[in-house]
Phi, psi and omega in degrees: 000138181288138171213114176283149184253125173282123180236133179274163182234171181291337180259126190295339177268000181245131184228135174260146172237105192267146173256164180287332175245169173288134177263340173230159178236115176063019182221152174234151189228143180221121183241131172264335183206173187297328185291320181293338189262030175306320181279007187217094176297331168292322177297320180298313173312308188287337177297336177290353163285121184304336185266357183274121182264299179230145179241129175243137175229124182199145180052249172244028182219169175235121173244149185229125172261133183258167168273167184271021181277345176225173178255137185301324186306329185278332192240343187307316181298312181302318173302308174313311180294327177300311183297311180309315193281320177305310182292314183290342171278358177098008184295144178272130180278312173211136182261126185240135185300149184300325178283352180267340185284346186279152175305126186255106184297141172232169167239147186231130175221151177265146183232140176281160179229167175297344177273117178282356175268000188230131169239143182258117184260108186274132180248152186280022168207170184290139169246325179199156175258357183234121184286125188229138181232136190238119181275333187206162172297341177298334180272000198264016184308323190265005177217104172303322183295304182301323180301320180285330179292326181294344180282344174287124178298340176272004181265129182260308184216154177229134173223126184253127179207141173045252181248019177220164180234118177264128183247125177260129181256160171275171187276349176303342175229157172260157182297329185295332182280334190230358174302317180297320179301310187290311179310310178289330173298304183304320182301305178300315186296317176293315177306317183276020174090001175301148183272118177285310176227126185279103176310321183293321175292328180287331182286312166317316180280359173059056177293319182297316180300312177301322183285327172300314180297325180296320178295312176297322175297321175305320180299329181271356184276161183288167193287328176289329175300315170302319179290325174297315185297311180300316178302315184292322186285314195278322193246328188261316185289334169297330186282317183287338176286328173300337181258015176081017187231194178204153177229136180241137171288128178255307177197172175220132176258107181302330189279305184272356183060034184253126178263125180254128183231164173244134184253141184228162171072210182307338190282325189287124179078359173293128185312323182273006188295322185297315180291318174299323179294314187282307183274343186250293187287311182303318180296322176299309180294330175292328181286315188281339176254004176051045182221100182291000184261349186289137170235148176243131185236139171279124174303317185251030182289000000 
């Protein structure tokens, strides 16, 4: 007998109703109204509730965004009961075409990075457009995959960007002992419909809003800081991404000419990062900005 679990999100207007098993495989759905929800009899039923604004179906959950005419505390139990009753009476959650119900195989392979403690696992499809770093299991609300990876005792950090996952390990194991295990786990997790990044959680964290703020902040920066950011974006980021990492501009001090950056993924804690910063990035900025006094420092080196 199905019984959904109610889970809050960081967005007070969105509530998740989780199932014990996956209800979709390798697909996510978003419905804005009853007409869009023709492939989901359950979503169509839920849209009869006047406070339902948007319905998301993915992995093992249904997430509902509400209008502000009600509080979730007043209606969440009734919604959960309606979902339980519908499913237990044989109602269809989502109708998927025959060719979409089949398992979609992917390939995953490991690549070494300049950081001996980090390995880059490349997946044969896009995972995210937003680079995200997880330092501990407590930070993984938006990534069920990262949460599961942290359950391996040797996993120290997880970084996800574009089509790859960088895993940083503790020294207790050699890569020869654990690479196959991690690669197989990632492959099976994704093929079986596991969620790499929960889009509703990312929405709740206002990723788009952050990007807009980032643009506004860029416009308010001094000209040199803007030039530094553009150089990092165009010339540096593609190179560090190839090594399973990321670099983010933090600040520039016009007085002492110090550029501070944040290293993520395989770049964080890499023994060669200091050399890369000084001999690579620093020299590039000195040359392109025509200023020999510029120094580059990593905030988290």
